[in-house]
C-alpha positions in Angstrom: 101.7 -142.2 -184.1 98.7 -140.2 -185.1 99.9 -140.3 -188.7 99.6 -144.1 -188.8 96.1 -145.5 -189.4 95.0 -149.1 -189.0 93.5 -150.5 -192.2 90.6 -152.9 -191.9 91.4 -156.4 -193.1 95.1 -155.6 -193.4 96.0 -159.0 -191.9 96.0 -160.7 -195.3 97.0 -159.4 -198.7 94.5 -159.4 -201.6 95.3 -161.0 -204.9 96.0 -157.7 -206.5 98.4 -156.7 -203.7 100.2 -160.0 -203.9 100.5 -159.5 -207.7 102.0 -156.0 -207.3 104.4 -157.3 -204.6 105.5 -160.3 -206.7 106.0 -158.3 -209.9 107.9 -155.6 -208.0 110.4 -158.2 -206.7 110.8 -159.8 -210.1 111.3 -156.5 -211.9 113.7 -155.4 -209.1 115.8 -158.5 -209.6 115.8 -158.0 -213.4 116.9 -154.3 -212.9 120.2 -155.5 -211.4 121.3 -156.8 -214.8 121.4 -153.4 -216.6 122.8 -151.9 -213.4 125.8 -154.3 -213.5 126.1 -153.8 -217.3 126.2 -150.0 -216.9 128.7 -150.2 -214.1 130.9 -152.5 -216.2 130.8 -150.1 -219.1 131.7 -147.1 -216.9 134.6 -149.0 -215.4 135.8 -150.1 -218.8 136.0 -146.6 -220.2 137.2 -145.1 -217.0 134.2 -142.7 -216.5 135.0 -140.1 -213.8 132.1 -137.7 -214.1 132.0 -134.2 -215.4 134.6 -132.5 -213.3 133.3 -130.3 -210.5 131.2 -132.0 -207.8 128.3 -129.6 -208.3 128.1 -130.6 -212.0 128.0 -134.2 -211.0 125.3 -133.5 -208.5 123.2 -131.5 -211.0 123.7 -134.3 -213.5 122.5 -137.0 -211.1 119.5 -134.9 -210.1 118.6 -134.3 -213.8 118.9 -138.1 -214.5 116.8 -139.0 -211.5 114.0 -136.5 -212.1 114.0 -136.9 -215.8 113.7 -140.6 -215.8 111.3 -140.4 -212.9 109.0 -138.3 -214.9 109.3 -140.5 -217.9 108.6 -143.7 -215.9 105.5 -142.1 -214.3 104.2 -141.2 -217.7 104.7 -144.7 -219.1 104.1 -146.8 -216.0 100.8 -148.3 -217.2 102.4 -149.8 -220.3 105.2 -152.1 -221.3 107.2 -149.0 -222.2 107.4 -148.2 -218.5 109.5 -151.4 -218.0 111.9 -150.4 -220.8 112.3 -146.9 -219.4 112.9 -148.2 -215.9 115.6 -150.6 -217.2 117.2 -147.8 -219.1 117.3 -145.8 -215.9 119.0 -148.6 -214.0 121.6 -148.9 -216.7 122.4 -145.2 -216.5 122.5 -145.4 -212.7 124.9 -148.3 -212.9 127.1 -146.3 -215.3 127.0 -143.4 -212.8 127.9 -145.7 -209.9 131.1 -146.7 -211.8 132.7 -143.4 -210.6 132.5 -144.6 -207.0 133.3 -148.2 -207.9 136.4 -147.1 -209.8 137.8 -145.2 -206.7 137.1 -148.2 -204.4 138.6 -150.7 -206.8 141.8 -148.7 -206.7 142.2 -149.6 -203.1 144.2 -152.8 -202.3 141.1 -154.5 -200.9 138.6 -152.8 -203.2 136.9 -155.9 -204.5 136.4 -157.1 -201.0 134.9 -153.8 -199.9 132.4 -153.9 -202.9 131.3 -157.4 -201.8 130.9 -156.2 -198.2 128.7 -153.3 -199.4 126.7 -155.6 -201.6 126.2 -158.1 -198.8 125.3 -155.3 -196.4 122.7 -153.9 -198.8 121.1 -157.4 -199.3 121.0 -157.9 -195.5 119.4 -154.6 -194.9 116.8 -155.2 -197.6 115.9 -158.6 -196.2 115.6 -157.1 -192.7 113.5 -154.2 -193.8 111.2 -156.5 -195.8 110.8 -158.7 -192.8 109.8 -155.6 -190.7 107.4 -154.3 -193.3 105.7 -157.7 -193.4 104.8 -157.4 -189.7 103.3 -153.9 -189.9 99.6 -154.1 -190.7 99.0 -150.3 -190.7 99.5 -147.7 -193.3 102.6 -145.6 -192.8 101.5 -142.9 -195.3 102.2 -140.1 -192.8 105.8 -141.2 -192.5 106.6 -140.1 -196.1 106.8 -136.4 -195.4 109.3 -137.0 -192.5 111.5 -139.1 -194.8 111.5 -136.3 -197.3 112.5 -133.8 -194.7 115.3 -136.1 -193.5 116.5 -136.5 -197.1 116.6 -132.7 -197.7 118.4 -132.1 -194.4 120.9 -134.8 -195.3 121.4 -133.4 -198.8 122.2 -129.9 -197.4 124.6 -131.5 -194.8 126.3 -133.5 -197.6 126.8 -130.4 -199.7 128.2 -128.6 -196.6 130.6 -131.5 -196.0 131.9 -131.2 -199.6 132.2 -127.5 -199.7 133.9 -127.1 -196.3 135.9 -130.4 -196.7 134.6 -132.0 -193.5 135.2 -135.8 -193.7 133.5 -136.4 -190.3 130.3 -134.7 -191.5 130.4 -136.8 -194.7 130.7 -140.0 -192.7 127.8 -138.9 -190.5 125.7 -138.1 -193.6 126.4 -141.5 -195.1 125.3 -143.2 -191.9 122.2 -141.0 -191.9 121.4 -141.9 -195.5 121.8 -145.7 -194.9 119.3 -145.4 -192.0 117.0 -143.1 -193.9 116.7 -145.2 -197.1 116.4 -148.3 -195.0 113.3 -146.8 -193.4 112.2 -145.8 -196.9 112.2 -149.5 -197.9 109.8 -150.3 -195.1 107.6 -147.3 -196.1 107.5 -148.3 -199.8 106.8 -152.0 -199.1 104.2 -150.9 -196.6 102.5 -148.9 -199.4 102.2 -152.1 -201.5 101.1 -154.3 -198.6 98.4 -151.8 -197.5 97.2 -151.0 -201.0 98.6 -147.5 -201.2 100.8 -148.4 -204.2 99.1 -150.4 -207.0 101.7 -150.1 -209.8 104.6 -152.4 -209.7 106.8 -150.2 -212.0 106.5 -147.2 -209.7 107.1 -149.5 -206.7 110.2 -150.9 -208.3 111.5 -147.5 -209.1 111.1 -146.4 -205.4 112.7 -149.5 -203.9 115.6 -149.5 -206.5 116.5 -145.9 -205.6 116.5 -146.9 -201.9 118.8 -149.8 -202.6 121.1 -147.7 -204.8 121.5 -145.1 -202.1 122.1 -147.7 -199.4 124.7 -149.5 -201.5 126.5 -146.3 -202.5 126.6 -144.9 -199.0 127.8 -148.2 -197.5 130.5 -148.3 -200.2 131.6 -144.8 -199.4 131.9 -145.6 -195.7 133.9 -148.8 -196.4 136.0 -146.9 -198.9 136.9 -144.3 -196.3 137.8 -147.1 -193.9 139.8 -149.0 -196.5 141.7 -145.9 -197.5 142.8 -145.3 -193.9 144.2 -148.8 -193.5 
C-alpha cells in the first residue's frame, strides 16, 4: 500500500476533473459507433487477418502503437478526436476476425450479446469501485504493465505449444487485469492525474476492447464445446 498516496481534498471533484470525466464518457460512447461500423465492414468482406498468428500479432501491435503515438501528438486539438475515432474503426475491423469465428457457431449471436453484457457489467462495477477510492493509484500502473507482459508471453506460449488450458487461463487473467486497469484509469481522472479526455478515452477504450474480446474468446470456446 506504500505506492498509494492520499490526496488532500480528494473527497470532491473539481470542475476541471468533472469536465474531463464527462467528456471521456461522451467520447467513449461515440467511439462505439465507428467500432461497430468497422466490425460490420470486416464481417461483410470476410476479413480473416494476414495468415500466420504472429503476423496478426505484429499487425495489431503496430496499429495500437502507431495510433497511440498519433493520438498523443494530436490530443490537444480537434484532430485528436478524429484520430481516436479512426483508431476505433480499425479496431472494430480487426475484431471482426474473432466475431466471424463466433458467429459461425450455432449460438454465436447469443454469445456476442453475453460478451457485450458482461463487458458493460464489468465497466459499471469498476466505475463504481473507482468512485469510492479517494487516493491516487499511480503506483499500481507498473504492476499492471508487468501483469500484461507476463500474460502476453503466456498467450504466445499457449499458441505456439497449442495449450488450450493455458489460453483459457490467460483470457481469464486478461479480463481481471483490464478490469483493474479501468479502475486505475478512472482513478487517474478522479484524482487529477489525467487531465486530457482524449488520452483518457483511449486508455479506457483499450481496456474495454480487451475485456470484450477475451470474454468472447472464453464464450466461444465454451460454445464450440457444446
